[in-house]
C-alpha positions, 0 to 999 in steps of 0.5 A: 578819116583817121588823123592818128593812132596812138598805141604800142609799137609791135613791129618795125621793118624797113617799109612799114611799122605796126602800131597795136591800139585796142587790140588791133594792130595797124600796119602802116607804110612809112619812111625810113626816117620815121622807122629811125625816129619812131622808137623801139618795139614795145614803146608807146607811139603816136602815128600820124596817118593817111588813108589811101583808098584804091579800088583794090586796096586800103593802105594806111601810111603813118609818120612820126611827124605832123610835118612828114605827114603834111609833105607827104599829102602835098607830094601826092598832089604832084602829077606822077607822084603816088604814095609809094613815091612820096615815101620814097622821097620822105625817106631820102629827105627830111621835110625840112630838106625837101622844103629847101630843096624845092625852094633852091630848085634842087631836083638832083637831090630829089632825084636820089629818092629810089624810083623817082626820075629827072622828070618827076623831080622836076615836077615836084620843084615845079609844082610845090614852089609856090606851096612852100610854106606849107612844108616848111618847118619853122626852125627851117624857115629862114634856110627856106627864104635863104634858098628861094632868094638865091634862086631869083636874084641873078647875081646870087643864081650865077654864084650858086651856079659856080659853087655847084660846079665846084662840086657842091649840092644845089640846096647848100650853095642856094642856102649859103649864097642866099643868106649873103648881102645881095650888093656882093659881087659874084666873085665875092659871094663864090669866095664867101661860099667856098670858105663857108661850105668848105667849113661844113665839109 
């Protein structure tokens, strides 16, 4: 119904923004990432929107990028994930990062979102694993592919588990190991992974 709103940003809050267009102020519930990136009050902005229709309310959600909007729309297809939970997840993770987390099976990273428990996070990974292309941003497609590759290869998966046990996140470990030559041994992958991940700290 409403794809985007182009107007002047008049209010920013933790949970929403207001964009004035044609003399009407549209209140859009949104993520912390959009609030941070959308601009300052008084700026002309373009917000990509989704209208949530319920029996007792019409709620408008707005995002600074198409990628965030598409991620939001995919998240609300997951059983148990409503618009508020989707916003919470996207406040914690950018679309790029979410794509990598899902590809690597990193439910723990998704659980960091407020109000998202273990079972819900695991459902997000399970139900969206095959839809990665839809939320993967082109600039991060290789990282997504690396994470998916590591989760599917038994030797790589073992190296990832070892790196996670050493304190690195599932997502970072999967991306690092997924980029390695699959002919390497587990020990070699762990050693290279430690060197790379330690350098990123």
